[in-house]
C-alpha positions in Angstrom: 0.0 0.0 0.0 2.8 2.4 0.8 4.3 1.9 -2.7 0.9 2.6 -4.2 0.4 5.8 -2.2 4.0 6.8 -3.0 3.3 6.4 -6.7 0.1 8.4 -6.4 1.9 11.2 -4.6 4.7 11.2 -7.2 2.2 11.5 -10.0 0.4 14.4 -8.1 3.7 16.2 -7.8 4.4 15.9 -11.5 0.9 17.1 -12.3 1.3 20.2 -10.1 4.7 21.0 -11.6 3.2 20.7 -15.1 0.4 23.1 -14.1 2.9 25.6 -12.7 4.9 25.5 -15.9 1.7 26.2 -17.9 0.8 29.1 -15.6 4.3 30.6 -15.7 4.9 30.1 -19.4 1.6 30.2 -21.4 3.6 30.3 -24.7 5.7 27.3 -23.7 5.7 25.8 -27.2 6.9 29.0 -28.8 9.5 29.4 -26.0 10.9 25.9 -26.7 11.2 26.7 -30.4 12.9 30.0 -29.6 15.5 28.2 -27.4 16.2 25.8 -30.3 16.6 28.7 -32.6 19.2 30.3 -30.3 21.3 27.2 -30.4 21.1 26.9 -34.2 21.6 30.5 -35.2 24.4 33.0 -34.5 21.8 35.8 -34.0 19.5 35.5 -31.0 16.0 36.5 -30.0 15.6 39.0 -27.2 15.4 37.4 -23.8 12.7 39.9 -22.7 9.1 39.1 -22.7 8.5 42.4 -24.5 4.9 41.8 -25.3 4.2 42.6 -21.7 5.8 46.0 -22.1 4.7 47.1 -25.6 1.1 48.1 -26.1 0.3 49.2 -29.6 -2.8 51.1 -28.3 -0.3 53.3 -26.3 2.8 53.5 -28.5 2.1 54.3 -32.1 4.5 52.8 -34.6 5.0 53.5 -38.3 7.4 51.9 -40.9 9.0 53.5 -43.9 10.6 50.8 -46.1 10.9 48.8 -49.3 9.5 45.5 -50.3 11.1 43.7 -47.4 9.3 46.0 -44.9 6.2 45.7 -47.0 6.1 41.9 -46.6 6.4 40.9 -50.2 6.2 37.2 -50.7 4.2 36.5 -47.6 0.7 35.0 -47.7 -0.8 38.0 -45.9 1.8 40.8 -46.0 -0.4 43.3 -44.0 -0.7 41.0 -41.0 2.5 38.9 -41.3 5.2 41.6 -41.8 6.9 42.9 -38.7 4.9 46.1 -38.8 1.6 44.1 -39.0 2.8 41.9 -36.1 3.3 45.1 -34.1 -0.1 46.5 -35.2 1.7 49.5 -36.6 1.1 51.6 -39.8 3.1 50.3 -42.7 4.1 53.0 -45.3 6.7 50.7 -47.0 6.6 50.9 -50.8 7.7 48.0 -53.0 10.5 48.5 -55.4 11.5 51.8 -53.8 14.1 53.2 -51.4 14.3 56.2 -49.0 14.2 58.7 -51.8 10.4 58.9 -51.8 9.8 59.4 -48.1 12.7 61.8 -47.9 11.0 63.9 -50.5 7.4 63.1 -49.3 7.4 62.8 -45.5 4.7 65.4 -45.1 2.4 63.9 -47.7 2.8 60.4 -46.2 2.4 61.4 -42.6 0.2 64.5 -42.7 -1.0 65.2 -39.1 -0.6 61.6 -37.8 1.4 61.2 -34.5 3.9 58.4 -33.9 6.1 57.4 -31.0 8.3 54.7 -32.8 9.5 55.3 -36.4 11.1 52.4 -38.3 13.3 53.1 -41.4 14.0 49.9 -43.4 16.0 50.3 -46.6 19.4 48.7 -46.0 21.9 47.4 -47.1 20.8 48.1 -50.7 20.8 51.9 -50.0 24.4 52.1 -48.7 26.0 53.3 -52.0 23.1 55.0 -53.7 20.7 56.8 -51.4 22.8 57.8 -48.3 21.6 61.4 -48.6 18.0 60.2 -48.7 18.4 58.0 -45.6 19.8 60.8 -43.5 17.4 63.4 -44.9 14.4 61.2 -44.0 15.8 60.8 -40.5 16.2 64.6 -40.1 12.7 65.3 -41.3 11.0 62.9 -39.0 13.1 64.0 -36.0 12.3 67.6 -36.7 8.6 66.7 -36.6 8.7 64.2 -33.8 11.2 65.4 -31.1 10.3 62.6 -28.6 10.0 59.7 -31.0 12.2 56.6 -31.1 13.8 56.3 -34.6 15.1 52.8 -35.5 17.1 52.1 -38.7 16.9 48.4 -39.8 20.2 47.4 -41.4 20.2 43.6 -42.0 22.5 42.0 -44.6 21.3 39.3 -47.0 22.7 36.3 -48.8 22.9 38.2 -52.0 26.1 39.8 -50.6 28.1 36.5 -51.0 30.2 35.0 -53.8 32.0 31.7 -54.0 35.5 31.8 -55.5 35.7 28.9 -58.0 38.9 27.5 -59.7 40.5 30.0 -62.0 39.4 32.9 -59.7 35.9 32.7 -61.2 33.3 34.2 -58.9 29.9 32.5 -58.7 26.9 33.5 -56.6 25.6 30.8 -54.3 22.2 31.3 -55.8 23.4 30.4 -59.3 25.0 27.3 -57.9 21.9 26.4 -55.9 19.7 27.0 -59.0 21.7 24.3 -60.9 21.2 21.9 -58.1 17.4 22.6 -58.0 17.0 22.3 -61.8 18.8 19.0 -61.7 16.1 17.8 -59.2 13.4 18.9 -61.7 12.6 22.3 -60.2 12.3 25.6 -62.0 14.6 27.4 -59.6 16.5 27.4 -56.3 14.9 26.3 -53.1 16.0 26.0 -49.5 17.3 22.5 -49.9 19.5 23.4 -52.9 20.9 26.5 -51.0 21.7 24.4 -47.9 23.4 21.8 -50.2 25.4 24.5 -51.8 26.6 25.9 -48.6 27.6 22.5 -47.4 29.3 21.4 -50.6 31.4 24.5 -51.0 32.3 25.1 -47.3 36.0 24.4 -48.1 36.0 26.8 -51.0 36.8 30.5 -50.4 33.7 32.6 -49.9 33.5 36.4 -50.2 31.1 38.6 -48.3 30.6 42.0 -50.1 30.1 44.7 -47.6 30.6 48.4 -47.6 34.2 49.3 -46.6 32.8 52.0 -44.3 29.8 50.0 -43.1 29.8 51.9 -39.8 28.9 55.1 -41.6 25.2 54.6 -40.9 25.5 54.3 -37.1 27.9 57.3 -37.1 25.6 59.4 -39.3 22.3 58.7 -37.5 23.1 58.1 -33.8 24.0 61.7 -33.1 22.0 65.0 -33.5 20.1 66.0 -35.5 18.7 62.4 -35.9 19.5 60.6 -32.7 18.4 57.2 -33.9 19.3 53.6 -33.1 20.3 50.9 -35.6 19.0 47.3 -35.6 21.5 45.1 -37.2 23.0 41.6 -37.3 26.7 41.0 -36.8 28.5 40.7 -40.2 29.9 37.2 -41.1 33.4 36.5 -39.7 36.3 35.9 -42.0 36.6 32.3 -42.9 33.1 31.4 -41.7 31.1 33.0 -44.5 29.7 29.7 -45.7 28.3 29.0 -42.2 26.8 32.5 -42.1 25.1 32.0 -45.5 23.7 28.7 -44.3 22.3 30.2 -41.1 20.8 33.1 -42.9 18.8 31.0 -45.3 15.9 30.7 -42.8 15.8 34.4 -42.4 14.7 35.0 -46.0 12.3 33.5 -48.6 13.8 31.5 -51.4 14.6 34.6 -53.3 17.1 35.6 -50.7 15.8 39.2 -50.7 12.5 39.3 -48.8 12.1 38.3 -45.1 10.5 35.0 -44.3 7.9 34.7 -41.5 10.9 33.8 -39.3 12.8 36.9 -40.4 9.8 39.2 -39.8 9.2 37.7 -36.4 12.9 38.2 -35.5 12.8 41.8 -36.5 9.6 42.3 -34.5 11.2 40.9 -31.4 14.4 43.0 -31.8 12.3 46.2 -32.2 10.4 45.3 -29.0 13.8 44.9 -27.3 15.0 48.3 -28.4 11.6 49.9 -27.3 11.9 48.3 -23.9 15.5 49.2 -23.3 14.9 52.8 -24.5 11.9 53.0 -22.1 10.0 54.7 -24.9 6.8 56.5 -23.8 3.9 58.0 -25.7 4.2 61.7 -26.6 1.9 64.0 -28.5 4.6 66.7 -28.7 5.1 67.9 -32.3 7.0 70.6 -34.1 5.4 72.3 -37.2 6.6 70.7 -40.4 9.6 72.6 -41.7 8.3 72.1 -45.3 5.1 70.7 -46.9 5.5 68.6 -50.0 2.7 67.4 -52.3 3.2 63.9 -53.6 1.2 61.1 -55.2 2.3 57.5 -55.7 0.0 54.9 -57.2 2.3 51.8 -57.7 0.4 49.9 -55.0 -3.1 51.3 -55.4 -3.6 52.0 -59.1 -5.5 55.2 -58.1 -4.7 58.8 -58.6 -6.5 62.1 -58.2 -4.6 63.7 -61.0 -6.2 64.3 -64.4 -4.3 62.3 -67.2 -4.9 60.8 -70.6 -2.6 57.9 -69.8 -3.9 54.5 -68.9 -3.4 53.0 -65.4 -2.0 49.5 -66.3 -1.3 46.7 -63.8 2.0 44.9 -64.0 4.1 42.4 -61.9 1.3 39.9 -62.0 -1.3 42.6 -61.3 0.3 43.6 -58.0 1.7 47.0 -59.1 0.3 49.8 -61.3 1.7 52.5 -63.5 0.6 55.1 -66.0 1.9 54.0 -69.4 3.2 56.4 -72.0 1.3 55.1 -75.0 3.8 55.2 -77.8 1.3 55.8 -80.6 -0.8 58.5 -78.9 0.4 61.5 -80.9 0.1 59.7 -84.2 -3.4 58.3 -83.5 -4.9 60.9 -81.1 -3.0 64.1 -82.0 -2.0 64.7 -78.4 1.0 63.7 -76.2 0.9 61.6 -73.1 0.3 64.0 -70.2 -0.5 64.4 -66.5 -2.2 67.6 -65.4 -0.7 69.1 -62.3 -1.9 72.0 -60.3 0.6 74.0 -58.2 -1.7 75.7 -55.7 1.1 76.7 -53.3 1.5 80.2 -54.6 5.2 79.8 -55.1 7.4 77.8 -57.4 7.9 74.1 -56.5 10.5 71.5 -57.4 9.1 68.7 -59.5 10.2 65.0 -59.6 8.9 62.1 -61.6 8.7 58.6 -60.2 9.1 55.8 -62.9 10.2 52.2 -63.3 13.7 51.4 -64.3 15.4 48.1 -65.0 18.9 46.6 -64.6 21.4 45.5 -65.6 19.6 45.7 -69.0 17.5 48.8 -69.9 14.0 47.7 -71.0 12.8 51.3 -71.7 15.6 53.2 -73.3 15.1 56.4 -71.4 12.4 59.0 -71.1 11.6 62.6 -72.2 9.6 65.1 -70.1 8.2 68.5 -71.2 6.6 71.1 -69.0 3.8 73.1 -70.6 2.1 75.9 -68.7 -1.6 76.6 -68.6 -2.6 74.6 -71.7 -1.5 71.3 -73.3 -1.2 73.0 -76.7 1.3 75.6 -75.6 5.0 75.2 -76.5 7.2 73.5 -73.8 8.7 75.9 -71.3 11.5 73.4 -70.8 12.3 69.7 -71.3 14.6 67.1 -69.8 15.6 63.5 -70.4 15.9 60.9 -67.7 17.6 57.5 -67.5 15.6 54.2 -67.1 18.5 52.0 -66.3 19.5 50.8 -62.8 23.0 49.4 -63.5 24.3 49.0 -60.0 23.8 45.2 -59.7 24.5 42.2 -61.8 21.1 40.5 -60.9 17.9 41.5 -62.7 15.9 44.2 -61.0 12.8 46.2 -61.8 12.7 49.2 -59.5 11.4 52.8 -59.0 13.7 55.8 -59.7 12.8 59.4 -58.9 14.3 61.9 -61.3 14.5 65.6 -60.8 12.7 67.6 -63.6 13.0 71.2 -62.5 11.0 74.1 -61.1 7.2 74.3 -61.7 5.5 77.6 -61.4 2.1 78.3 -59.6 -1.0 77.4 -61.6 -1.9 74.7 -64.0 0.9 72.7 -65.6 1.1 69.8 -68.0 3.7 67.2 -67.5 4.3 65.4 -70.9 6.1 62.0 -70.6 7.3 60.1 -73.7 9.7 57.4 -74.6 13.0 58.3 -76.2 12.9 55.0 -78.1 9.3 54.2 -78.9 10.4 50.7 -80.1 11.1 49.6 -76.5 8.8 49.2 -73.5 6.5 52.1 -72.7 7.6 54.4 -69.9 5.8 53.4 -66.6 5.2 56.4 -64.4 4.4 55.6 -60.8 4.1 59.0 -59.2 4.8 62.8 -59.2 6.4 64.8 -56.4 6.3 68.5 -55.7 8.5 69.9 -52.9 9.4 73.5 -51.9 13.0 72.5 -51.4 15.2 70.5 -53.8 15.9 67.7 -51.4 18.5 65.0 -52.3 18.7 66.1 -55.9 22.1 64.4 -56.3 21.1 61.3 -54.4 18.4 59.9 -56.6 20.5 57.4 -58.6 19.9 54.1 -56.9 16.6 52.5 -55.9 16.2 48.8 -55.0 13.5 46.8 -53.4 
């Protein structure tokens, strides 16, 4: 009998301990998965239970970003991206960089108030839009003196090369694609990427990073921006293949856009920064230093502007642009135009947002004329703009924002035509008017 009672008591103790574990750790399954992740990956989740500290009804969060921040590739980007997981406002725009919000911060935010501001455009913007990155930080800091500003700077597997015999550099993605195709797939997958990292671990790997990669922290951590930087430690020399292998889970198969795991990791690290900064809600605002007037329709397909150009979907119907119909003048006796009203009372600086491609130019360049008061009047001035994005060896289709010139008060007509009508029609995705010529020299690179 004593053995029987001892067994019953032992079972009772085990049951009570299990109940206590459930009470203490209601998300025990997730916690176990997190602990496994810590052992497997060189980057770690926060140890804090930050959900207990962060309350989206109290702290208001907004994200400026590109397609990674938007959540491209996820089943439900609005809910599954890190901003959605934080119940914040997502102003990320696919295929674009910090150029647009640097020019259009007022149009994008208007009178909304935020306590946490996320800026996600790196590392693609290192070499091409530094001025835009810092200009955006300055503009939001001037407006929100008490906000916590966080730059997200996370490297990707597209920054690696494998040095093959004969000093021939190959991307791991190209090697992985060969393996996947050999298995009957159309392109690379996670298995082929893991196999590539394992097979070539004894081969020299190269991680391409900015020589002065600390420039961002130095540029934004002091006044007038006073921001923090969320980053992951760069791969160590000699361990690049291991870093590549570990980072596979962080991205979708394209190696560009965050996976669900990647978005959740970013969410947790943002929570950690918020907690450690002891960020509080604040309604204190400064008047906007300048008020821009911008429209961008790449994600909505809608514009309030009057135009004779067709709004055409592209990228499998997920993006939209006004197309410069190449035969319009010949068939309809009028050029492709957008009517633009400058009602500010003073001259404004005009930019055009359009699609560009690289490393090959699908469009062949564009031509813009500004005609005042009536479409039939002679052009006041005209400019040409480039439609090539030649800063990468892998194919991209991205937004560029080109400076056109000053636009006087009143009604203006922006005429947009192809230089080479035999190529793809120019895709215009937005117009920008700003009282100051922000980042005119920094609008050469746009990735997303």
